[in-house]
N, C-alpha and C positions, 0 to 999 in steps of 0.2 A: 107596418111592414109592407114592403113593395113586393107583390107577387106577379111574376111574368109567366104567362102560360102560352106556350108556342107549340106549333106542330111541325114535325119534320116529315116532309113528303105527304102531308095530309092537312086537311082543313079542320081546325078545332071548333066545334060547335059551342054555342053560348052555354048550353046545359053542361057540357063537359068542363068548360072554363069555370063556371060557377061552382061546380062540384069540387074541382081540384083546389080552387081558392079556399073554399070552406074547410076542406080536409087539412090543407097545409097550415091554415091559421090555427089549428089545434096545437101545432108545435110551438106557438108563440109563448105558451105558458111555461116552457122550459128555459126561456132566455130572457135577459133583461133588454137586450137591444139586437134586433135582427135587421141587418141592412136590406137584404133581398133574398127572395127565393125564386129560382128559375125552374119551372116545370116544363119538361119537353115530352110531348106525346108523339108516338110514331107507331106505324104498323109495319110488320115485316112478315111476309107469308101470312099465316093465320094468327100471329101473335100480336097482341096489343101491348106496347112497351111504354112505360112511364119512367122517366129519370127526373130526380129532384136534386138540385144543387142549392144548398142553404148556407148562407154566411151570416154568422151572428156571434156576438161576444168573443170575437177573435178566433173563432174556430170555423172550419168549413166541413159541412156534412154532405155526403153524396149517397144516394140510394137509387137502385134501379130494379124494377120488377117487371115481369111479363106474365100475361095470362091470356085466356081467350076472350076476355071482356075488359074494356078500358076502365070501367068503374072499379072492377076487382083489382086491377093493376094499381090504380090510385090508392085504394085502401091498403093494399099490401106494402107499397113503398112508404106510406106514412107510418104504418105499423113498424116497419123496419127502422125508420129514422128515429121513432120514439125509443126503440130498444137501444139504439146507438147512443142517444142522448142520456138515457138512464144509466147505461154502462159508464159513460164519460163522467156523469155527476157522481156516481159511486166511487170512481177512481179518485176524483177530487176529494171526497170526504175521507177516503182511506189515506190520502196524502196529508190531509189536515190532522188526522189522528194516527201518527206513526207508531204509537205505543200499543195499538191493538194487535193481537196475534195475527200472523199471516194466514191466509186461507190456503188449505192444501187442495191441490187439484192433481188428478191423475191424468197424464197425457196418454190417450189411447191412439195408437197408430193403426189406421185401418189397413187391411191387407188388400192390395189392389191386384187384379189380374194383369198379367203382362200384356202390354199393347204390342201389336205388330210393328216392327221397325220399318219405317219408310225410308226410301233412298233419297228423298227430296231434301235439299238443304233448307234450313229455317230462313225465313224472310221477315222483314219488318212489315207489319200489317197495320200499325197504328202509330201515329206520332202525336204526342201531347206537349203543349206549351203552357207554362204557368209561371207567375211571378214568384221569385224566391224572396222570402222574408227572413230577416235575422231572428233566430229563435234559439233559446237554450235547448240542449239535447232532450231534456225531460219533456218540454212542451212539444217538440217535434215528435216524440214517441206517442204523445196523446193525440196529435193530429193524425198520425199514421193509424192509430186504433180507430179514430172516428171515421176515417175514410174506409176502413176495412181492408187496408193494403198490407202487404208483407214487408214493404220498405217505403222510405220517405226521404226525398232529397230536400235539403234546406241549407241556408247560410247560418253557420254556427255563430251566435251572437258573441261568444267568448273569443273565438279565434278569427272571425270574419272570413272564414274559408267555407267553400261548399263541402258539405258532409252528407253521408247517407246513413240513416239509421234503419236497421232491419230486425225482424223477429227471428230469433234462433229456434232450432228444433226443440231445445229444452225449455222454451217459453220465455226466456230472457231476451234482452236486446243486444245487438251488436252495433258498433259505431265505426264507420269507415271514414278516416280522415286522410286527406292527401298529404304526401310527403314531398316537399318541393326542395 
């Protein structure tokens, strides 16, 4: 596995690089083939932020953690990625054994205090670019879960059109297909 450790607005020390490589290599046991892992370390105000982007076995994992210590941030992000991989693997085994009874989960909606309404118009604060791969909708849903997002844009392998899959409030998924 190729591990790239880089710093964003900071110099990565040899000790931090070795520690990050050692921790990220622990994720290798969950995959058959990992192409690469990119570890980005940065500091912002008093926070030490670590982001890990991992590509292997046809899936992309991303995790980001922040703390007041860079070593703790590395530990936390690797732990977060391990949980994601375990959740993904369990979903695969559930898919392989469809005759097992479904798990019942109660969705609890937290009550949030009302935020003050601001008069400012929303603005675009971040732009992301990524390659779109042809995927079946079920695999796109798994990718969305692995990334921890509420939606995922992909090229539908069946229709060859750009689709968006999203998580509904009831826990199921919705699929947005363009009508041309």
